C-alpha positions in Angstrom: 140.5 108.5 103.6 143.6 109.4 101.5 143.2 111.9 98.6 143.8 109.0 96.2 141.2 106.9 97.8 138.7 109.8 97.8 139.3 110.3 94.1 138.6 106.7 93.4 135.4 106.7 95.6 134.1 109.7 93.7 134.9 108.3 90.4 133.0 105.0 91.3 130.0 107.1 92.5 129.9 109.1 89.2 130.2 105.9 87.1 127.4 104.4 89.2 125.2 107.4 88.7 125.8 107.3 84.9 124.9 103.6 84.8 121.7 104.2 86.7 120.7 107.2 84.4 121.6 105.2 81.3 119.4 102.2 82.2 116.5 104.5 83.3 116.7 106.6 80.2 116.9 103.5 77.9 113.9 101.9 79.6 111.8 105.0 79.5 112.6 105.7 75.8 111.7 102.1 74.8 108.5 102.1 76.7 107.4 105.4 75.3 108.1 104.3 71.8 105.5 101.6 72.1 102.9 103.7 73.9 99.2 103.0 73.1 97.0 105.8 74.6 93.8 103.8 74.1 95.1 100.7 75.9 96.7 102.9 78.5 93.4 104.5 79.5 91.8 101.1 80.0 94.7 99.8 82.1 94.7 102.9 84.4 90.9 102.5 85.0 91.3 98.7 85.7 94.2 99.2 88.1 92.7 102.2 89.7 96.0 103.8 89.3 96.8 107.4 89.9 100.1 107.0 87.9 99.3 106.7 84.2 100.2 103.9 81.8 102.0 103.9 78.5 99.8 101.1 77.3 102.1 98.2 76.9 101.2 94.5 77.4 103.2 92.5 79.9 105.1 90.6 77.3 106.0 93.9 75.7 107.4 95.3 79.0 109.4 92.1 79.5 110.8 92.4 75.9 111.9 96.0 76.7 113.7 94.9 79.9 115.4 92.0 78.1 116.7 94.3 75.4 117.8 97.1 77.8 119.6 94.7 80.1 121.4 93.1 77.1 122.4 96.6 75.8 123.3 98.2 79.1 124.6 95.5 81.6 125.2 96.8 85.1 128.8 96.1 86.1 128.4 95.7 89.9 125.8 94.9 92.5 125.7 98.5 93.9 125.0 99.7 90.3 122.2 97.1 90.0 120.6 98.2 93.3 120.9 101.8 92.4 119.4 101.4 88.9 116.4 99.6 90.2 115.7 102.4 92.7 116.4 105.0 90.1 114.0 103.6 87.7 111.3 102.9 90.4 111.5 106.3 92.1 111.8 108.2 88.8 108.7 106.5 87.3 106.2 108.6 85.5 104.2 105.7 84.2 103.3 102.4 85.8 105.2 100.2 83.2 108.4 101.9 84.4 107.8 100.3 87.8 107.1 97.0 86.2 110.4 97.5 84.3 112.2 98.2 87.6 111.1 94.9 89.0 112.1 93.3 85.8 115.6 94.4 86.2 115.5 93.4 89.8 114.6 89.9 88.9 116.5 89.4 85.6 118.5 86.3 85.3 121.7 88.0 84.6 121.5 89.4 88.2 120.2 86.3 89.8 123.2 85.8 92.1 123.0 89.3 93.4 119.2 88.8 93.9 119.8 85.9 96.3 121.9 87.6 98.7 119.7 88.7 101.7 121.7 91.6 102.9 120.6 94.9 104.5 120.9 96.8 101.1 118.6 94.4 99.2 116.1 94.1 102.1 115.9 97.8 102.4 115.3 98.2 98.7 112.6 95.6 98.8 110.9 97.2 101.7 111.0 100.5 99.9 109.4 99.0 96.8 106.8 97.4 98.8 105.7 100.4 100.8 105.8 102.9 98.0 104.2 100.4 95.5 101.3 99.7 97.8 99.1 97.9 95.4 98.6 94.3 94.5 100.1 94.4 90.9 103.4 95.5 92.2 103.6 94.0 95.7 102.4 90.5 94.9 105.1 90.1 92.2 107.7 91.2 94.6 106.4 89.0 97.4 106.2 85.8 95.4 109.4 86.2 93.3 111.9 88.6 94.7 111.2 87.9 98.4 110.3 84.2 97.7 113.6 83.6 96.0 115.4 85.0 99.1 113.3 82.6 101.3 114.6 79.7 99.2 118.1 81.0 99.0 118.7 82.0 102.6 115.7 80.9 104.9 117.7 81.4 108.1 118.2 85.1 107.3 114.7 85.6 105.9 112.7 83.9 108.6 113.3 86.6 111.3 112.8 89.3 108.7 109.5 88.0 107.6 108.3 87.4 111.2 109.0 91.1 111.8 107.2 92.1 108.6 104.2 89.9 109.6 103.7 92.3 112.6 104.1 95.6 110.7 101.3 98.1 110.7 101.8 98.5 106.9 99.2 96.2 105.2 101.4 95.7 102.2 104.5 94.6 104.1 102.2 92.1 106.1 100.7 90.9 102.8 104.3 90.3 101.5 105.1 88.2 104.5 102.0 86.1 104.0 102.7 85.6 100.2 106.5 85.2 100.4 106.2 81.4 100.3 103.5 81.3 97.6 105.7 79.5 95.1 108.1 77.4 97.4 105.7 74.4 97.7 107.3 71.6 99.5 109.8 73.9 101.1 107.2 75.9 102.9 107.9 76.6 106.5 104.4 76.1 108.0 105.5 77.7 111.3 106.5 80.9 109.4 103.3 80.7 107.2 101.1 80.4 110.4 102.9 83.2 112.1 102.5 85.5 109.1 98.8 84.7 108.8 98.2 85.3 112.5 99.5 88.8 112.1 96.6 89.8 109.8 93.8 87.6 111.0 92.0 90.6 112.6 92.6 92.9 109.7 89.3 93.6 108.0 90.9 94.8 104.9 90.0 92.8 101.7 93.8 92.5 100.7 94.8 91.1 104.0 92.0 88.5 103.9 92.5 87.6 100.3 96.2 87.0 100.9 95.5 84.7 103.7 93.2 82.6 101.6 95.5 82.7 98.6 98.5 81.5 100.5 96.5 78.7 102.0 95.0 77.8 98.7 98.4 77.5 97.0 99.8 75.4 99.9 96.8 73.1 99.8 98.2 71.9 96.4 101.3 70.5 98.3 99.7 69.5 101.7 95.9 69.4 101.4 95.7 67.7 104.9 97.6 70.5 106.6 95.5 73.3 105.0 92.2 71.5 105.8 93.3 71.0 109.4 94.3 74.7 109.7 91.0 75.9 108.4 89.1 73.7 110.7 91.0 74.7 113.9 90.9 78.4 112.9 87.3 78.5 111.7 86.3 81.0 114.5 88.9 83.6 113.3 89.2 83.1 109.6 87.1 85.5 107.6 84.5 83.9 105.1 86.7 85.2 102.3 89.8 83.7 103.6 88.1 80.4 104.3 86.5 80.3 100.8 89.8 81.1 99.1 91.7 78.5 101.2 89.3 75.7 100.3 88.7 76.5 96.7 91.0 73.9 95.2 90.3 71.3 97.8 86.5 71.6 97.1 87.1 70.7 93.5 88.7 67.4 94.3 
């Protein structure tokens, strides 16, 4: 690398760091300004969270993200990826992680969020494994990962097949729930493979995810889900079966 190129590269890195820190600081300040300690205590108890809350409602967090993104737009995809990670990793309160996913999924960055490259997939996996609880992981699975499934199914299929066999519960749960909102575009072979990777897991969150994914798909193809439950009655847990048939039993 020439001296000139090195200077340009160093300048780009410094600018990126400034962008990340600006967004992180703006989000943190805006969330803190609306803190409600009474609400925060109840939220922390409900979510069984070690990380404390500021006490904001979901609409309030979304409004903060909207305002900060408008005031501090990120100029490049690397800046966006870096800002999401900086906010997430630097979080002292849970709403900061909600805000990080809000920046990740903001419509301003939609085109960047639909490119299933190594950088974005590594970030998503980091968020999933360090988030490791349903409020964070399920949103990422259904929206961030789900959008990639729709945008680039050929790339995402082998990725999710790999995730479906991971030892990490939350990575497997993401694979199961990744098609939660794609409805008629559901790849049933992939759904079946993802479910099979967790059928023997006794954990509540694995079994709940299986039932939830099947229940949502039953709204699109009731016959397929009914047949799946019948042919897998010997391996589906009672919880998974009950959740899978919940909507069908109301018809």
